[in-house]
ROVOGU-916665 format. One record per atom (N, C-alpha, C): x, z, y; residue in three letters. Coordinates in steps of 0.02 Angstrom, whole numbers, plus 50000, padded with zeros to 5 digits. Layout:
% residues N
XZYALA/...
***
This chain:
% residues 281
483405264651317UNK/483335265451250UNK/483835260751185UNK/484045264051157UNK/484435260651095UNK/484055256851060UNK/484355249451047UNK/483945246750984UNK/483965249550910UNK/483435249250877UNK/483465250750812UNK/483875247650756UNK/484185250050708UNK/484505247350659UNK/484315239650643UNK/483585239950641UNK/483265232450623UNK/483345227950668UNK/483825228550744UNK/483755224250790UNK/484445221350797UNK/484865225750756UNK/485625224650766UNK/485895219450716UNK/486135214150753UNK/486445206950713UNK/487075206750703UNK/487445205850647UNK/488125205550638UNK/488355199950687UNK/488945200550728UNK/489195195450770UNK/489745190350731UNK/489495185250741UNK/489935180150703UNK/490345175050733UNK/491085176450732UNK/491425172250761UNK/491675166050743UNK/491495161150763UNK/491665154350746UNK/492485152050746UNK/492685149250718UNK/493355149950675UNK/493535142050737UNK/493755141750791UNK/494125134650807UNK/494275131050767UNK/494265125850764UNK/494685121050746UNK/495375120150761UNK/495915118350719UNK/496505117150738UNK/496625111450789UNK/497165110850863UNK/497115106350883UNK/497755102450879UNK/497805095950874UNK/498565093650854UNK/498745091550937UNK/499285095550963UNK/499515095951032UNK/500015090851019UNK/500275088551075UNK/500685083151089UNK/501315083351058UNK/501635087451064UNK/502235091251025UNK/502305088950956UNK/501725091550922UNK/501565091750847UNK/501425085150837UNK/501105081750869UNK/501035074750852UNK/501735069950859UNK/502175070750903UNK/502715069450905UNK/503165068950849UNK/503255074850827UNK/503625077550754UNK/503245073150700UNK/502625072350689UNK/502295068250636UNK/502405060350654UNK/502455058250725UNK/502785052250749UNK/503415050850703UNK/503885055350731UNK/504555055150690UNK/504635054750632UNK/504265059250596UNK/504225058950517UNK/504065052450487UNK/503735049750517UNK/503335042350478UNK/503835037650507UNK/504165038850554UNK/504865034150583UNK/505285032950525UNK/505365040550514UNK/506215041650491UNK/506145040550411UNK/505415043050379UNK/505445041650316UNK/505015033550292UNK/504755031550340UNK/504455024950324UNK/504525019450361UNK/504765020550410UNK/504945014550468UNK/504285012850509UNK/503735016950498UNK/503155016450533UNK/503125018850591UNK/502815015150657UNK/502735018450718UNK/502195017850733UNK/501915026250751UNK/501225027250764UNK/501155028450811UNK/500875024950863UNK/500705023650936UNK/500265030950947UNK/500355032051036UNK/499975037251042UNK/499185037351019UNK/498855031451024UNK/498065031451005UNK/497915033450934UNK/498515034050904UNK/498355035150821UNK/498395044750817UNK/498395048350873UNK/498465054250875UNK/497715057050827UNK/497195054450851UNK/496515056950834UNK/496515056850747UNK/496825049850731UNK/496945048450667UNK/497375053050613UNK/497995052650642UNK/498315059450603UNK/498075066250611UNK/497635068850659UNK/497315075050661UNK/496855075550618UNK/496375070950600UNK/495875070250563UNK/496145070050464UNK/496805066250477UNK/496985065950408UNK/497175071950375UNK/497465076050421UNK/497875080150402UNK/497495087150411UNK/496875086750442UNK/496465092850446UNK/496335095950374UNK/496105092350336UNK/495775094650273UNK/496475098050220UNK/497175094250228UNK/497645097650210UNK/497785104250222UNK/497935105350299UNK/497895112350313UNK/497395117950303UNK/496725114950297UNK/496135120250262UNK/496445121650198UNK/496455116150175UNK/496725118450090UNK/497165122950085UNK/497725123150123UNK/498295127150109UNK/498315133450155UNK/497635134150185UNK/497515139550237UNK/497975142550285UNK/498255136850331UNK/498815139650377UNK/498435137350441UNK/498755140750499UNK/498515141450549UNK/498415135750588UNK/498665130050578UNK/498615124050625UNK/499145118750605UNK/499225114550657UNK/499775108350642UNK/500545111450652UNK/500555114750701UNK/501235117950698UNK/501415120250638UNK/501085125450618UNK/501305130050552UNK/501265124750485UNK/500855119350484UNK/500975113550423UNK/501545110250442UNK/501795108350500UNK/502465104750505UNK/503015110450490UNK/502985114950491UNK/503645120050484UNK/503535120850391UNK/503075121250384UNK/502825120550299UNK/503225115750261UNK/503065108750292UNK/503095104050246UNK/504025101350265UNK/504295105250332UNK/504945104550340UNK/505345106250275UNK/505155111250251UNK/505455113750190UNK/505355113550120UNK/504935107650122UNK/504555108550057UNK/504465100150039UNK/505015096150008UNK/505075089349993UNK/504425087149960UNK/504065090549911UNK/503525089849882UNK/502765088649940UNK/502705092649977UNK/502245093150054UNK/502355087750082UNK/502985086650112UNK/503325079850148UNK/502835073350110UNK/503085072650057UNK/502795066450021UNK/501895066150017UNK/501665071850031UNK/500795072850023UNK/500795070250094UNK/501125073250147UNK/500935070350212UNK/501015063050226UNK/501465059650196UNK/501585052750192UNK/501115049050183UNK/501005050550125UNK/500325047450079UNK/499585048450122UNK/499595053950138UNK/498835053550194UNK/498935050450258UNK/499605049450291UNK/499515045550359UNK/499745038550332UNK/499735036050269UNK/499965028150270UNK/499305026150266UNK/499135019550292UNK/498545016050305UNK/498665011750237UNK/497975012550198UNK/498005007750136UNK/497325004050128UNK/497254998550146UNK/496824993250157UNK/496844987450107UNK/496634986150061UNK/496754981150020UNK/496074977749987UNK/496034971349949UNK/495524970349894UNK/495694964749867UNK/495434962449802UNK/495514957649766UNK/495434950049802UNK/495864946449790UNK/495974939549814UNK/495854939649897UNK/496194946449930UNK/496214943249988UNK/496764940450023UNK/496404935950083UNK/496884930550092UNK/496894924950049UNK/496504921750029UNK/496554918149963UNK/496984911849939UNK/496994908950027UNK/497324903250027UNK/498084904650003UNK/498344910150004UNK/499054911849960UNK/498974912649898UNK/498484914149862UNK/498464912949787UNK/498614905949778UNK/498174902549809UNK/497954895649813UNK/498724891449807UNK/499124894549863UNK/499764891349856UNK/500124892549816UNK/500004899949777UNK/500504901649708UNK/500314897849673UNK/499644896349666UNK/499394893049578UNK/499724885249583UNK/499504882549650UNK/499524874949648UNK/500104871349657UNK/500444876449708UNK/501184874649742UNK/501934877249709UNK/501714884149681UNK/502284886849650UNK/502374886149575UNK/501764889449549UNK/501834890549477UNK/501714884249441UNK/501374879149464UNK/501294872849411UNK/501944871049429UNK/502344870349478UNK/503004866749486UNK/503594869549449UNK/503354876149430UNK/504014880349395UNK/503814882149336UNK/503314879649309UNK/502994882849246UNK/503594879349180UNK/503964875549190UNK/504324873549136UNK/505124876749142UNK/505064883149190UNK/505574886449188UNK/505544892849146UNK/506054897349133UNK/506064904449106UNK/505574909349134UNK/505384914549120UNK/505064919949138UNK/505004919749229UNK/504514919049249UNK/504454919249322UNK/504084927549349UNK/504644928149409UNK/504494934649419UNK/504174935949486UNK/503584940449516UNK/503294941349576UNK/503324949349584UNK/503364950549660UNK/503404957749694UNK/502834956849738UNK/502604963649725UNK/501924963449766UNK/502124970249792UNK/502614968949844UNK/503144975449892UNK/502504981749926UNK/502124978949945UNK/501544985049969UNK/501034983849962UNK/500924986849875UNK/500374986249835UNK/499944989849855UNK/499694994749890UNK/499235000649905UNK/498835001749833UNK/498395002049821UNK/497875002749761UNK/497934999149703UNK/498264994049716UNK/498434987649658UNK/498034982449664UNK/497534980749708UNK/497114975249702UNK/497704968849700UNK/498084968049743UNK/498424962649762UNK/498764960649694UNK/499124967449663UNK/499594965249610UNK/499144961949556UNK/498604965649531UNK/498154963449487UNK/497804956049498UNK/497664954249556UNK/497624947749572UNK/498124943349565UNK/498734944849565UNK/499414939949554UNK/499274939349470UNK/499314945349434UNK/499364945049366UNK/498634939949330UNK/498164940249369UNK/497594936349349UNK/497924929649364UNK/497984927549416UNK/498184919749435UNK/498904918649377UNK/499294921749381UNK/499774919749336UNK/499604919549263UNK/499234923949249UNK/499084922449155UNK/498654916649165UNK/498084915649218UNK/497644908649212UNK/498134903649225UNK/498584903249237UNK/499104896249240UNK/499644896449183UNK/499894901649177UNK/500344902449141UNK/500324905549061UNK/499834908249059UNK/499574911248989UNK/499914917548987UNK/499794921148926UNK/499964928948925UNK/500654930548933UNK/501164924748922UNK/501724927248918UNK/502304921748974UNK/502774924648998UNK/503314921949034UNK/503164922649111UNK/502874929949113UNK/502994930849184UNK/502934939049192UNK/503144942049263UNK/503194947249271UNK/502954949349329UNK/502724955549335UNK/502464958149410UNK/502634964949421UNK/503084966249465UNK/503294972449493UNK/502664974649551UNK/502504980249561UNK/502014982249616UNK/502374988749645UNK/502394990849703UNK/502764995649739UNK/502274997349793UNK/502525005349814UNK/502305006749863UNK/502705013849888UNK/502615016249955UNK/502875021749966UNK/502415028349954UNK/501815027649942UNK/501265031949922UNK/501165033049846UNK/501465038649837UNK/501145040649765UNK/500565040749747UNK/500245044149788UNK/499375044049786UNK/499095037149768UNK/499265032449793UNK/498945024449793UNK/499265023249724UNK/499795023549732UNK/500205020549652UNK/499755024549597UNK/499565031049616UNK/499235034049533UNK/498545030749522UNK/498295028049593UNK/497625025949592UNK/497615017849557UNK/498215014449570UNK/498325007449551UNK/498445007149475UNK/498815012449449UNK/499065012949380UNK/498335013749340UNK/497885017549360UNK/497295019449319UNK/496835012149318UNK/496975007749381UNK/496545001049380UNK/495735001349371UNK/495505006349408UNK/494945007349413UNK/494515007949480UNK/493975005249499UNK/493895002249570UNK/492965000649562UNK/492825002849628UNK/492075002249626UNK/491794995749619UNK/491274994049595UNK/490924988649576UNK/490954982549620UNK/490964985549708UNK/490724982049754UNK/491424979649777UNK/491984981249755UNK/492634976749744UNK/492704971249698UNK/492104969549682UNK/492174964649623UNK/491904956749654UNK/491574957749709UNK/491464952449745UNK/491844945649763UNK/492474948349775UNK/492824941549790UNK/493204940549740UNK/493264943049676UNK/493404940749602UNK/493054934049584UNK/493464929449553UNK/493024923049541UNK/492734925749478UNK/492044922149470UNK/491754923849391UNK/492114923849336UNK/492444917349348UNK/492924917249267UNK/493454922149248UNK/493854924449311UNK/494244930349302UNK/493824936549315UNK/493384938349323UNK/492924944449326UNK/492744946149259UNK/492494939649224UNK/492404940649144UNK/492834939949097UNK/493484936149126UNK/494084938049067UNK/494634943749074UNK/494444946049141UNK/495034952849149UNK/494824958449164UNK/494194960549179UNK/493834965149192UNK/493264968349132UNK/493244974749160UNK/492774978249115UNK/492304981249154UNK/491554980849141UNK/491174985049179UNK/490894992349152UNK/490994996249198UNK/490755003549183UNK/490145006049158UNK/490015010349113UNK/489445010649074UNK/489555018949070UNK/488915021549077UNK/488985029449073UNK/489155031749138UNK/489535036549117UNK/489785039649177UNK/490285035749224UNK/490385029749206UNK/490915026349235UNK/490455019049271UNK/489755022149262UNK/489415014149282UNK/489635015349372UNK/489425008749398UNK/489495007349453UNK/490205006249484UNK/490705005549425UNK/491435005149417UNK/491734998149392UNK/492224994949393UNK/492614991349361UNK/493184993049339UNK/493494991349278UNK/494124993249265UNK/494564986349235UNK/495234985049261UNK/495544980249254UNK/495644980349167UNK/495574975549136UNK/495744974749061UNK/496454978049042UNK/496484982148994UNK/497024987048983UNK/497644981948969UNK/497514975448932UNK/498104971648924UNK/498324967148983UNK/497954966949029UNK/498334963349098UNK/498534968549130UNK/498254974349123UNK/498584980449166UNK/499254983249137UNK/499404982049084UNK/499914984249047UNK/500564978249079UNK/500194973849109UNK/500794967549130UNK/501034968249193UNK/501014972349233UNK/501104976349307UNK/501334982149299UNK/501964982049318UNK/502454988449326UNK/502394990849389UNK/502254996949409UNK/502044999049460UNK/502675004749470UNK/502945005649536UNK/503575009649546UNK/503535010549612UNK/503625016649623UNK/503725020449701UNK/504335018849733UNK/504275012449806UNK/504995010249827UNK/504855012249899UNK/505405014149930UNK/505205013550005UNK/505665009550034UNK/505365003650061UNK/505654997350089UNK/505984999950147UNK/506035005450173UNK/506455007150226UNK/507065011750216UNK/507415010650153UNK/508035014450135UNK/508205007350089UNK/508755010550059UNK/509275004350005UNK/508785004749953UNK/508614996849926UNK/508044996849891UNK/508474998349809UNK/508184999049763UNK/508345001149693UNK/508574993149684UNK/508864994349621UNK/509024987749581UNK/508414984549546UNK/508014981649568UNK/507444979249536UNK/507624970249509UNK/508154968849522UNK/508294961249504UNK/508144955949541UNK/508144950849522UNK/507884943249576UNK/507074942049561UNK/506884940049611UNK/506104938449607UNK/505984930949634UNK/505454927649612UNK/505284921049643UNK/504834919349681UNK/504324926249696UNK/504004925749741UNK/503944933149760UNK/504054935649819UNK/503854941149844UNK/503334941849888UNK/502734945849876UNK/502104946449934UNK/502384952649979UNK/502304952150039UNK/502424959150084UNK/501924955450155UNK/501204957250112UNK/500674955450169UNK/500534962250204UNK/500214960550269UNK/499974965150301UNK/500264972250315UNK/500914972450321UNK/501154979550324UNK/501684978150380UNK/501974973650400UNK/502464974050436UNK/502174974950520UNK/501524975850521UNK/501174975850604UNK/501434983650619UNK/501564986650567UNK/501764993950569UNK/502454996350588UNK/502774991650588UNK/503584992450592UNK/503744987850662UNK/504334992050702UNK/504484989650760UNK/504944982950745UNK/505284979350781UNK/505674973550774UNK/506294974450733UNK/506674980850760UNK/507404982250713UNK/507214985050657UNK/506574987750628UNK/506444988950562UNK/506274982850517UNK/505944979150544UNK/505544972450530UNK/506264966450496UNK/506694967550553UNK/507354964750514UNK/507704966750472UNK/507744972350460UNK/508204976250414UNK/507774976450341UNK/506994977450342UNK/506564975150285UNK/506654968350272UNK/506724963750300UNK/506674956850268UNK/507414955650258UNK/507934957950284UNK/508594956450260UNK/508574958650181UNK/508274965450178UNK/508424969050113UNK/507924965350048UNK/507414962850062UNK/506874957350034UNK/507294951650005UNK/507734950050059UNK/507974943950045UNK/508464941249988UNK/508804948649994UNK/509374949749933UNK/509044949349881UNK/508314950649872UNK/508004950549803UNK/507594942549798UNK/507704940049826UNK/507294933149834UNK/508014928349785UNK/507704925049724UNK/507994920049720UNK/508334914149757UNK/508804909949766UNK/508794904149795UNK/508224899349775UNK/507764897849836UNK/507224892449831UNK/506554897049831UNK/506724904649817UNK/506244908049817UNK/505814909749877UNK/505174911849870UNK/504454910649913UNK/504544919949933UNK/504324920950013UNK/504184926850053UNK/503374925750072UNK/502944929250065UNK/502394927750080UNK/502154934750120UNK/501904932650199UNK/501694938250227UNK/501024937850250UNK/500634942650289UNK/500124939850296UNK/499964936050364UNK/499244933150355UNK/498984927450409UNK/499264930650471UNK/499154936850486UNK/499134938150564UNK/499954939550578UNK/500324939650540UNK/501044940550558UNK/501454936050551UNK/502194937250584UNK/502674930850599UNK/503294934550591UNK/503664929750565UNK/504524932250552UNK/504794927950620UNK/504674925850663UNK/504854923250720UNK/505454926450743UNK/506154925150734UNK/506594928150773UNK/506894930750704UNK/506744931050646UNK/507004935450586UNK/506934931950530UNK/506964924950535UNK/506934922550467UNK/507644918650445UNK/508204923750478UNK/508844920950439UNK/508914918250385UNK/508954912250351UNK/509014912150290UNK/508414909550245UNK/507784907850289UNK/507164907050257UNK/506874901450317UNK/506484897650256UNK/506364891650300UNK/505554891450297UNK/505294888650346UNK/504514889750354UNK/504164885550315UNK/503784887550270UNK/503504880850224UNK/502824879850248UNK/502384885650270UNK/501754885950313UNK/501814892650346UNK/501224892250397UNK/501214899650422UNK/501124904750372UNK/501464909550378UNK/501594916150333UNK/501714914850268UNK/502034907750264UNK/502324908850189UNK/503104903350206UNK/503604907350186UNK/504334906850194UNK/504704904550137UNK/505254902550135UNK/505604899150077UNK/506334900950091UNK/506794904750041UNK/507444905450045UNK/507764899550037UNK/508214897050064UNK/508634892650058UNK/508954891549997UNK/508954885149964UNK/509284884449903UNK/509994885449902UNK/
***
């Protein structure tokens, strides 16, 4: 007996999610190493698949292999992939001892000099750079200092320039700095804070790839390069540190993350304290 038309249901075929094969993963590994010097171990395969999956869907591509072919001939898309695969984790006044050292040991000792220049060399979404600006403004006032903030990711730099963050990011900002340098969002902006436009205008954001020849950015008194070298192998670390040293004034400071070290890489740099190095005068 044939079923009635009322019993007939359309057949729905589920579209299987694309799978990131080992060969494709190796291609993305090679991309990140060649472009940014970042080593992605095998354990990052799931992370890579997850971060690229939405982009593949937006472009209506069949899978990771097709996406790889697409970005090979599309420089703009290559930058998008690098943005997606770059880990960006930061917050205001992260590792506060570094900012205490900056305030008490560097700025107060050099306040009699001319313009002091600082570089946040892996600034991510901007919290570190704005923290530096707050400390500089507190000690030196509104003039006599400059902050350059750079990152390889154009996406996070765009966010950093805007200077708007969830209000939950305010937890670590000292009360006086919060009152002086941050604005509380209202209306549609409720639940967010914005760095005061005057302070924001003092920070220059620029896309810089530390894994290639650096642009002419001048000399700095202090360079912050924190919590980024864990992604590089020893050779890449050595190359990056050598490049940054050329941008440090004699007697200038290089500050890295508390969990990082320059053991065997600090030629020309003396250890001031764990994670803080000084270029020989």
